[in-house]
C-alpha positions as semicolon CSV with decimal commas, in nm:
position;residue;x (nm);y (nm);z (nm)
1;M;0,000;0,000;0,000
2;K;0,291;0,235;0,074
3;R;0,414;0,192;-0,283
4;L;0,072;0,286;-0,417
5;I;0,052;0,595;-0,197
6;L;0,400;0,702;-0,308
7;L;0,305;0,653;-0,673
8;L;-0,010;0,860;-0,631
9;S;0,184;1,142;-0,467
10;L;0,426;1,148;-0,758
11;L;0,142;1,158;-1,008
12;A;-0,008;1,457;-0,827
13;V;0,303;1,672;-0,880
14;P;0,242;1,930;-1,156
15;F;0,473;1,932;-1,453
16;A;0,488;2,099;-1,790
17;L;0,472;1,877;-2,094
18;R;0,577;1,996;-2,435
19;A;0,581;1,805;-2,760
20;Q;0,889;1,825;-2,977
21;T;0,720;1,746;-3,307
22;S;0,594;2,091;-3,399
23;H;0,646;2,458;-3,310
24;T;0,275;2,534;-3,347
25;P;0,004;2,339;-3,166
26;P;-0,184;2,096;-3,390
27;N;-0,559;2,052;-3,414
28;F;-0,727;1,762;-3,238
29;I;-1,031;1,557;-3,339
30;Q;-1,148;1,272;-3,117
31;I;-1,388;1,044;-3,309
32;L;-1,592;0,801;-3,100
33;T;-1,836;0,540;-3,227
34;D;-2,108;0,379;-3,016
35;D;-2,100;0,001;-2,960
36;Q;-1,853;-0,072;-3,241
37;G;-1,672;-0,400;-3,180
38;W;-1,299;-0,468;-3,209
39;G;-1,363;-0,664;-3,528
40;D;-1,599;-0,413;-3,691
41;L;-1,364;-0,266;-3,952
42;A;-1,201;-0,408;-4,263
43;S;-0,864;-0,290;-4,127
44;F;-0,929;-0,494;-3,811
45;G;-1,001;-0,813;-4,001
46;H;-1,369;-0,803;-4,095
47;L;-1,410;-0,976;-4,431
48;Q;-1,734;-0,804;-4,534
49;I;-1,739;-0,452;-4,393
50;Q;-1,656;-0,172;-4,635
51;S;-1,481;0,105;-4,442
52;P;-1,228;0,262;-4,682
53;H;-1,213;0,609;-4,522
54;I;-1,151;0,486;-4,168
55;D;-0,909;0,224;-4,299
56;G;-0,737;0,509;-4,483
57;L;-0,665;0,675;-4,148
58;A;-0,499;0,351;-4,036
59;E;-0,301;0,326;-4,359
60;E;-0,167;0,679;-4,306
61;G;-0,119;0,653;-3,931
62;I;-0,092;0,398;-3,650
63;K;-0,332;0,112;-3,582
64;F;-0,342;0,006;-3,216
65;T;-0,436;-0,360;-3,189
66;H;-0,463;-0,352;-2,808
67;C;-0,681;-0,044;-2,771
68;Y;-0,933;-0,039;-2,487
69;S;-1,233;0,161;-2,379
70;S;-1,234;0,269;-2,014
71;D;-1,558;0,086;-1,946
72;A;-1,794;-0,165;-2,105
73;V;-2,077;0,088;-2,150
74;C;-2,102;0,433;-2,303
75;S;-2,127;0,720;-2,053
76;P;-1,834;0,603;-1,834
77;S;-1,606;0,564;-2,136
78;R;-1,689;0,916;-2,251
79;S;-1,623;1,065;-1,909
80;S;-1,280;0,904;-1,900
81;I;-1,180;1,043;-2,239
82;L;-1,255;1,397;-2,123
83;T;-1,093;1,368;-1,777
84;G;-0,816;1,109;-1,799
85;R;-0,970;0,947;-1,491
86;T;-1,138;0,609;-1,455
87;P;-1,521;0,630;-1,436
88;Y;-1,578;0,536;-1,072
89;R;-1,322;0,801;-0,979
90;N;-1,481;1,079;-1,186
91;G;-1,836;0,986;-1,087
92;V;-1,988;0,851;-1,410
93;Y;-2,012;0,492;-1,294
94;N;-2,276;0,370;-1,542
95;W;-2,469;0,485;-1,848
96;I;-2,694;0,776;-1,751
97;P;-3,069;0,706;-1,774
98;A;-3,333;0,977;-1,749
99;N;-3,421;1,103;-1,402
100;K;-3,087;1,007;-1,247
101;E;-2,885;1,259;-1,053
102;F;-2,539;1,136;-1,139
103;H;-2,343;1,312;-1,414
104;L;-1,990;1,431;-1,486
105;P;-1,935;1,657;-1,183
106;A;-1,847;2,023;-1,227
107;S;-1,541;1,959;-1,011
108;E;-1,388;1,742;-1,284
109;I;-1,137;1,924;-1,505
110;T;-1,202;1,843;-1,870
111;L;-0,983;1,838;-2,178
112;P;-1,186;2,103;-2,366
113;Q;-1,170;2,332;-2,063
114;L;-0,792;2,314;-2,052
115;L;-0,742;2,351;-2,426
116;R;-0,991;2,637;-2,450
117;A;-0,791;2,823;-2,183
118;E;-0,486;2,787;-2,411
119;G;-0,658;2,945;-2,711
120;Y;-0,817;2,638;-2,872
121;Q;-1,159;2,656;-3,031
122;T;-1,375;2,378;-2,890
123;A;-1,676;2,206;-3,046
124;H;-1,876;1,887;-3,007
125;F;-2,088;1,697;-3,260
126;G;-2,307;1,391;-3,197
127;K;-2,400;1,196;-2,887
128;W;-2,316;1,347;-2,547
129;H;-2,462;1,134;-2,263
130;L;-2,257;1,275;-1,975
131;S;-2,530;1,468;-1,796
132;H;-2,907;1,472;-1,765
133;Y;-3,115;1,742;-1,926
134;S;-3,486;1,820;-1,936
135;E;-3,692;1,546;-2,096
136;V;-3,869;1,593;-2,426
137;A;-4,149;1,377;-2,566
138;I;-4,062;1,234;-2,905
139;P;-4,330;1,058;-3,115
140;D;-4,258;0,723;-3,271
141;V;-4,452;0,514;-3,524
142;K;-4,538;0,269;-3,243
143;G;-4,656;0,533;-2,998
144;S;-4,445;0,772;-2,798
145;Y;-4,171;0,761;-2,539
146;R;-3,961;1,006;-2,349
147;D;-3,603;1,084;-2,431
148;F;-3,374;1,349;-2,295
149;G;-3,229;1,640;-2,479
150;F;-3,084;1,984;-2,415
151;G;-3,390;2,187;-2,326
152;G;-3,231;2,384;-2,042
153;E;-3,055;2,350;-1,709
154;H;-3,170;2,067;-1,486
155;A;-3,092;2,007;-1,118
156;G;-2,799;2,246;-1,131
157;Q;-2,596;2,027;-1,365
158;P;-2,327;2,190;-1,581
159;S;-2,400;2,301;-1,936
160;M;-2,194;2,200;-2,238
161;H;-2,026;2,539;-2,217
162;D;-1,934;2,470;-1,854
163;Y;-1,774;2,145;-1,965
164;G;-1,552;2,343;-2,203
165;Y;-1,736;2,362;-2,535
166;D;-1,802;2,686;-2,719
167;Y;-2,016;2,520;-2,987
168;W;-2,215;2,199;-2,980
169;F;-2,457;2,006;-3,199
170;A;-2,567;1,713;-2,989
171;T;-2,822;1,468;-2,857
172;G;-2,851;1,381;-2,490
173;N;-2,837;1,008;-2,563
174;V;-2,892;0,800;-2,878
175;A;-3,057;0,930;-3,196
176;R;-3,437;0,902;-3,171
177;P;-3,650;0,746;-3,297
178;N;-3,353;0,589;-3,479
179;H;-3,066;0,693;-3,708
180;E;-3,303;0,805;-3,983
181;N;-3,454;1,155;-3,956
182;P;-3,369;1,197;-3,585
183;L;-3,577;1,437;-3,377
184;N;-3,361;1,502;-3,072
185;F;-3,065;1,715;-3,185
186;F;-2,990;2,045;-3,014
187;L;-2,764;2,321;-3,146
188;N;-2,607;2,523;-2,865
189;G;-2,906;2,438;-2,646
190;E;-3,181;2,504;-2,900
191;A;-3,398;2,214;-3,022
192;M;-3,354;2,148;-3,394
193;G;-3,666;1,938;-3,448
194;K;-3,668;1,679;-3,724
195;M;-3,338;1,649;-3,911
196;E;-3,358;1,498;-4,259
197;G;-3,119;1,216;-4,337
198;F;-2,916;0,968;-4,134
199;S;-2,735;1,045;-3,812
200;A;-2,372;1,000;-3,918
201;Q;-2,419;1,209;-4,231
202;I;-2,606;1,476;-4,035
203;V;-2,327;1,495;-3,777
204;A;-2,058;1,508;-4,045
205;A;-2,244;1,780;-4,235
206;E;-2,272;1,992;-3,920
207;F;-1,899;1,948;-3,863
208;V;-1,836;2,076;-4,216
209;K;-2,069;2,371;-4,152
210;W;-1,872;2,457;-3,840
211;M;-1,544;2,425;-4,030
212;T;-1,658;2,659;-4,307
213;Q;-1,874;2,907;-4,114
214;H;-1,758;2,921;-3,753
215;R;-1,396;2,809;-3,729
216;Q;-1,143;3,087;-3,685
217;E;-0,856;3,038;-3,930
218;G;-0,516;3,034;-3,770
219;Q;-0,655;2,925;-3,434
220;P;-0,612;2,558;-3,331
221;F;-0,922;2,354;-3,253
222;F;-1,027;2,062;-3,037
223;V;-1,337;1,877;-3,159
224;T;-1,516;1,568;-3,034
225;V;-1,725;1,386;-3,296
226;W;-1,921;1,112;-3,122
227;F;-2,126;0,918;-3,377
228;H;-2,446;0,740;-3,268
229;E;-2,388;0,438;-3,490
230;P;-2,397;0,139;-3,457
231;H;-2,593;0,173;-3,130
232;G;-2,955;0,070;-3,171
233;P;-3,212;0,137;-3,292
234;V;-3,002;0,062;-3,600
235;N;-3,119;0,211;-3,927
236;S;-2,904;0,255;-4,237
237;D;-2,927;0,447;-4,561
238;S;-3,046;0,221;-4,845
239;E;-2,745;0,343;-5,044
240;F;-2,517;0,162;-4,803
241;V;-2,748;-0,138;-4,753
242;K;-2,727;-0,206;-5,128
243;R;-2,353;-0,257;-5,098
244;Y;-2,426;-0,572;-4,896
245;E;-2,720;-0,711;-5,096
246;D;-2,527;-1,029;-5,181
247;L;-2,537;-1,135;-4,814
248;K;-2,912;-1,219;-4,827
249;D;-2,943;-1,143;-4,455
250;P;-3,141;-0,820;-4,386
251;S;-3,024;-0,791;-4,025
252;L;-2,658;-0,828;-4,114
253;Q;-2,696;-0,597;-4,413
254;Q;-2,837;-0,325;-4,190
255;Y;-2,559;-0,357;-3,934
256;L;-2,270;-0,361;-4,180
257;A;-2,428;-0,070;-4,367
258;N;-2,439;0,117;-4,037
259;I;-2,059;0,091;-4,010
260;T;-2,027;0,211;-4,369
261;Q;-2,257;0,498;-4,273
262;I;-2,000;0,603;-4,012
263;D;-1,724;0,557;-4,267
264;E;-1,892;0,794;-4,512
265;G;-1,922;1,049;-4,233
266;V;-1,551;1,019;-4,159
267;G;-1,479;1,058;-4,530
268;T;-1,682;1,380;-4,538
269;M;-1,487;1,515;-4,241
270;V;-1,148;1,428;-4,388
271;A;-1,242;1,595;-4,717
272;A;-1,338;1,913;-4,530
273;L;-1,010;1,914;-4,340
274;K;-0,815;1,876;-4,661
275;E;-1,019;2,149;-4,832
276;A;-0,936;2,382;-4,542
277;G;-0,567;2,292;-4,565
278;V;-0,547;2,168;-4,205
279;Y;-0,560;1,791;-4,246
280;D;-0,186;1,731;-4,225
281;D;-0,158;1,911;-3,892
282;T;-0,470;1,757;-3,738
283;L;-0,439;1,462;-3,503
284;I;-0,741;1,233;-3,542
285;W;-0,796;0,974;-3,270
286;Y;-1,058;0,714;-3,369
287;T;-1,200;0,457;-3,127
288;S;-1,523;0,312;-2,981
289;D;-1,687;0,353;-2,641
290;N;-1,722;-0,023;-2,576
291;G;-1,770;-0,359;-2,745
292;P;-2,068;-0,458;-2,962
293;E;-2,423;-0,499;-2,837
294;G;-2,588;-0,841;-2,850
295;P;-2,588;-1,125;-2,918
296;H;-2,962;-1,118;-2,851
297;G;-3,199;-1,085;-3,144
298;L;-2,956;-1,200;-3,412
299;G;-3,140;-1,222;-3,743
300;D;-3,467;-1,100;-3,589
301;F;-3,509;-0,830;-3,852
302;N;-3,876;-0,868;-3,938
303;N;-4,030;-1,010;-3,620
304;S;-3,946;-0,775;-3,334
305;D;-4,202;-0,628;-3,095
306;S;-3,951;-0,375;-2,962
307;P;-4,081;-0,014;-2,962
308;Y;-3,739;0,082;-3,101
309;G;-3,765;-0,137;-3,409
310;P;-3,619;-0,477;-3,503
311;S;-3,292;-0,605;-3,359
312;R;-2,993;-0,562;-3,586
313;Y;-2,708;-0,619;-3,341
314;R;-2,451;-0,803;-3,548
315;G;-2,127;-0,652;-3,424
316;S;-1,802;-0,847;-3,416
317;T;-1,559;-0,882;-3,127
318;G;-1,308;-1,044;-3,361
319;G;-1,349;-1,366;-3,164
320;L;-1,279;-1,211;-2,822
321;R;-1,474;-1,327;-2,518
322;G;-1,776;-1,125;-2,407
323;R;-1,958;-0,828;-2,555
324;K;-2,086;-0,490;-2,436
325;R;-2,119;-0,479;-2,054
326;H;-1,853;-0,750;-2,010
327;T;-1,512;-0,678;-1,857
328;H;-1,367;-0,960;-2,066
329;E;-1,187;-0,849;-2,382
330;G;-1,489;-0,845;-2,613
331;G;-1,657;-0,582;-2,398
332;I;-1,363;-0,342;-2,368
333;R;-1,113;-0,402;-2,649
334;V;-1,208;-0,175;-2,938
335;P;-1,065;-0,034;-3,263
336;G;-0,792;0,225;-3,212
337;I;-0,644;0,444;-3,486
338;V;-0,438;0,764;-3,464
339;S;-0,368;0,970;-3,776
340;W;-0,141;1,277;-3,774
341;P;0,040;1,319;-4,109
342;K;0,266;1,611;-4,015
343;G;0,349;1,485;-3,668
344;F;0,427;1,133;-3,788
345;Q;0,637;1,259;-4,077
346;E;0,844;1,471;-3,841
347;A;0,882;1,177;-3,603
348;G;0,980;0,937;-3,880
349;I;0,676;0,713;-3,825
350;R;0,603;0,502;-4,131
351;P;0,244;0,509;-4,260
352;G;0,048;0,199;-4,172
353;T;0,240;0,127;-3,851
354;L;0,096;-0,141;-3,622
355;C;0,131;-0,105;-3,246
356;A;0,049;-0,381;-2,995
357;E;0,122;-0,166;-2,689
358;P;-0,192;-0,153;-2,469
359;M;-0,363;0,187;-2,461
360;I;-0,696;0,308;-2,325
361;G;-0,950;0,581;-2,398
362;S;-0,846;0,787;-2,097
363;D;-0,500;0,824;-2,257
364;V;-0,654;1,082;-2,493
365;F;-0,646;1,340;-2,211
366;P;-0,274;1,346;-2,118
367;T;-0,158;1,275;-2,473
368;M;-0,331;1,574;-2,630
369;L;-0,228;1,800;-2,344
370;E;0,134;1,700;-2,382
371;I;0,130;1,760;-2,756
372;A;-0,033;2,101;-2,701
373;G;0,223;2,189;-2,433
374;V;-0,038;2,228;-2,160
375;E;0,032;2,148;-1,795
376;L;-0,161;1,875;-1,625
377;P;-0,378;2,015;-1,344
378;H;-0,225;2,014;-0,996
379;E;-0,308;1,754;-0,733
380;V;-0,525;1,537;-0,952
381;V;-0,486;1,158;-0,969
382;Y;-0,497;1,017;-1,322
383;D;-0,561;0,667;-1,452
384;S;-0,398;0,731;-1,788
385;S;-0,066;0,797;-1,958
386;S;0,044;1,014;-2,245
387;I;0,121;0,784;-2,537
388;L;0,314;1,055;-2,720
389;P;0,630;0,838;-2,711
390;L;0,442;0,577;-2,915
391;L;0,344;0,847;-3,164
392;Q;0,712;0,940;-3,192
393;G;0,848;0,585;-3,221
394;K;1,012;0,605;-2,878
395;T;1,020;0,380;-2,575
396;F;0,701;0,397;-2,373
397;Q;0,654;0,314;-2,005
398;R;0,304;0,332;-1,859
399;E;0,290;0,491;-1,514
400;R;-0,001;0,277;-1,392
401;P;-0,153;-0,053;-1,504
402;L;-0,479;-0,045;-1,696
403;Y;-0,777;-0,072;-1,462
404;W;-1,153;-0,122;-1,505
405;R;-1,453;-0,125;-1,277
406;N;-1,769;-0,212;-1,467
407;N;-2,127;-0,212;-1,339
408;H;-2,247;-0,534;-1,503
409;Y;-2,214;-0,912;-1,473
410;E;-2,008;-1,107;-1,221
411;F;-1,652;-1,002;-1,301
412;K;-1,684;-0,625;-1,272
413;I;-1,324;-0,527;-1,196
414;A;-1,005;-0,594;-1,390
415;L;-0,643;-0,489;-1,424
416;R;-0,395;-0,539;-1,706
417;H;-0,023;-0,530;-1,630
418;G;0,200;-0,614;-1,927
419;D;0,056;-0,918;-2,101
420;W;-0,130;-1,035;-1,791
421;K;-0,490;-0,954;-1,701
422;I;-0,676;-1,032;-1,382
423;L;-1,053;-1,006;-1,338
424;G;-1,241;-1,008;-1,009
425;T;-1,578;-0,970;-0,845
426;P;-1,654;-0,637;-0,675
427;T;-1,640;-0,805;-0,334
428;H;-1,284;-0,924;-0,408
429;S;-1,392;-1,282;-0,344
430;K;-1,332;-1,444;-0,683
431;F;-1,065;-1,389;-0,949
432;E;-0,946;-1,515;-1,288
433;L;-0,600;-1,469;-1,444
434;Y;-0,515;-1,471;-1,815
435;H;-0,209;-1,423;-2,034
436;L;-0,346;-1,219;-2,323
437;M;-0,066;-1,278;-2,572
438;M;-0,091;-1,656;-2,539
439;D;-0,467;-1,660;-2,477
440;P;-0,636;-1,348;-2,620
441;R;-0,978;-1,512;-2,598
442;E;-0,942;-1,567;-2,223
443;T;-1,022;-1,937;-2,234
444;T;-0,779;-2,066;-1,966
445;D;-0,766;-1,930;-1,612
446;L;-0,401;-1,946;-1,502
447;S;-0,450;-1,851;-1,137
448;A;-0,357;-2,202;-1,020
449;Q;-0,068;-2,248;-1,266
450;A;0,095;-1,911;-1,186
451;P;0,028;-1,862;-0,813
452;E;0,295;-1,598;-0,748
453;R;0,183;-1,388;-1,044
454;F;-0,178;-1,439;-0,939
455;E;-0,123;-1,322;-0,581
456;A;0,078;-1,019;-0,690
457;M;-0,183;-0,907;-0,942
458;K;-0,466;-0,973;-0,700
459;R;-0,301;-0,738;-0,449
460;M;-0,251;-0,476;-0,719
461;L;-0,615;-0,496;-0,828
462;I;-0,759;-0,483;-0,477
463;E;-0,542;-0,183;-0,381
464;Y;-0,629;0,003;-0,700
465;D;-0,999;-0,073;-0,667
466;N;-1,017;0,035;-0,302
467;E;-0,834;0,358;-0,380
468;V;-1,071;0,447;-0,667
469;L;-1,381;0,378;-0,460
470;A;-1,246;0,586;-0,172
471;E;-1,209;0,894;-0,396
472;G;-1,506;0,885;-0,631
473;P;-1,860;1,013;-0,564
474;K;-2,083;0,758;-0,391
475;W;-2,384;0,788;-0,621
476;W;-2,348;0,421;-0,714
477;T;-2,414;0,313;-0,353
478;R;-2,759;0,470;-0,347
479;K;-3,041;0,227;-0,400
480;K;-3,232;0,450;-0,641
481;D;-2,936;0,450;-0,882
482;K;-2,877;0,076;-0,866
483;K;-2,990;-0,163;-1,134
């Protein structure tokens, strides 16, 4: 325990971080998809998905084959990206339903806040889901239901501007009633009503509008683009569905087309960046908030009684164990791509580089700050590391092991140290140990075969878990917020 306390005290010491790759700060775009599995891209091994624009980012940049989300569901992963802190520490312990008090606390220091203070323009496009706003009734063909949007302040929670954004085009949660003609977008707090088209294309078009009409030339920008796809209710443009007509499986066609829908949105964004002459000096970080939904409802395209439409959850984990909500690899290992043409050229990084070094969504926070030359806030404990050395082809040493505390299923907590991963129950009563390089699908528990390793990692996990729970808000202990 003394070692852990010493490590935390060292992490709390402020220090200035400055990148050596450029004299002027680059632009940053963090692209996040919703429920996209580790195997849901052609560049990550899918044999049917057409994703040429996203794959193009990987061909020009670095593909991270051991990229993780910070949680197995959406809101916690998002909170970690913006704070560099694991979800139970920053307070967003689970996805945020309507009428729940928990949210990303105003006390948390966010990435857009820090970059805005250094002269960056800040904007957000797409799903938000980090705080609760006033509910709005949205009609659906099967009746009506309530969803939450951005209709004003609620229960004293921070606004998007408070969180660090000067401009935002967003939904509170998923696109409603589905990805086609969504009704729940808000622009800087004002309801937009029905938007014609499909969510990814709408989001990309609004990004282009911001680039051409609101961006200040010569001023760096930080933008989060958080697509709704392929989270359900899945609905895809017929233009993209036709590309998969040979599959003869309507459910699968819809899902794969949904990934292509994202890809087209990314292509639109890249084209706008190139048109503006800023693509080469823009770092794009692409990843997903958690593993794929399912496997329930596979193939149930025409016979669903769900008010949200038929099930089309056909995401791929690439053969990894578990799916969304699981702390096993299939629930938390996700696609990871970083593109930065100018930075990589200056660092001598070859296009199409593969990297097997583990990284996590919370690493976005310290990495972008270091590149921008911005100090980390004082006396704050982080659960992340700047991966700038990896982006420069240098030796990388992570300050802390990767850690997870999930809110679902039996094995809610986990820690990865090197190639080893240990999972445990939240009561610290049961554990499993895996060697991920030899057994990426987590089929063989090695706790009995490697007792010394097992005991050491169990101590590390328990200490880390206790420390996180001691610091974070206790909303999760309240009965009304439990599931």
